[in-house]
Every structure is written in structure tokens, then in C-alpha cells.
C-alpha positions in Angstrom: -42.0 -18.9 -6.2 -40.7 -17.7 -9.7 -41.0 -14.1 -8.5 -38.6 -14.7 -5.6 -35.9 -16.3 -7.5 -36.2 -13.6 -10.0 -35.6 -10.9 -7.3 -32.8 -12.9 -5.9 -31.1 -13.2 -9.5 -31.5 -9.4 -9.8 -29.8 -8.8 -6.5 -27.0 -10.9 -7.6 -26.6 -9.3 -10.6 -26.6 -5.8 -9.0 -23.9 -6.9 -6.4 -21.8 -8.3 -9.2 -22.1 -5.0 -11.1 -21.1 -3.1 -8.1 -18.1 -5.3 -7.3 -16.9 -4.8 -11.0 -17.2 -0.9 -10.7 -15.4 -0.7 -7.4 -12.5 -3.0 -8.6 -12.3 -0.9 -11.9 -12.4 2.4 -9.9 -9.6 1.0 -7.6 -7.6 -0.2 -10.3 -7.8 3.5 -11.7 -6.5 4.9 -8.6 -3.6 2.4 -8.5 -2.7 3.5 -11.9 -2.8 7.1 -10.9 -0.4 6.1 -7.8 2.0 4.4 -10.4 1.9 7.3 -12.9 2.5 9.7 -10.1 5.4 7.8 -9.1 6.9 7.4 -12.4 6.5 11.2 -13.3 7.1 12.9 -10.1 9.4 10.4 -8.0 11.4 8.8 -10.6 11.7 11.5 -13.0 12.5 14.0 -10.1 15.3 11.6 -8.9 17.0 11.3 -12.1 16.9 15.3 -12.5 18.0 15.5 -8.8 21.3 13.8 -9.6 21.8 15.7 -13.0 21.0 19.2 -12.0 22.5 21.9 -9.7 19.2 23.3 -8.4 18.1 20.7 -5.8 15.7 22.5 -3.7 12.9 22.4 -6.4 13.6 18.6 -6.9 13.4 17.7 -3.3 9.9 19.6 -3.2 9.0 17.5 -6.5 10.2 14.3 -4.7 8.0 15.1 -1.7 4.9 15.9 -3.5 5.1 12.8 -5.7 5.7 10.6 -2.9 2.7 12.0 -1.0 0.5 11.7 -4.0 1.6 8.4 -4.7 0.7 7.3 -1.3 -2.7 9.0 -1.2 -3.6 7.5 -4.6 -2.6 4.1 -3.5 -4.5 4.4 -0.3 -7.6 5.7 -1.9 -7.6 2.7 -4.4 -7.2 0.3 -1.6 -10.1 1.5 0.4 -12.3 1.6 -2.7 -11.6 -2.1 -3.7 -11.7 -3.2 0.2 -15.2 -1.4 0.8 
């Protein structure tokens, strides 16, 4: 009887470690999304209004928005898995 309860306890600990690991990895991807947004989208938007070469900044805004969405989606999928 003691062996069964010990195995259940070990299973519970492993599940808890996996859950914490997934949450940490998901938070990492959310942080990447926030950093990508701040650096590329917000920074590009400010430069867009202060500079005359707007074509490059449109590309920067699009890449930043796309990478933000991708990183946020990956973080969501990792946490909800």
C-alpha cells in the first residue's frame, strides 16, 4: 500500500514540474512578444513620424507586428497545452 501512494506522489510532483516548466516557457514567449513590440513596432512608429524615409519603417512595422503575433501565439499554445 505504501508503494502505490509513493508512486502517486511522484507522478503528482512530475506533473507539477511540467506545469511550472510550461508556464515559464510560455511567459518567456510572451516576454519576447512584448520586447518585439516595444523595439520594432513602437520604435518604428516613432521613427516613422520623425523621418522622411518611410518605406523602411513600414517594413519594420510589419515585421514587428508579425513577430509579436507569432511569439504571443506560441506562448499561448505552450501554456494551454
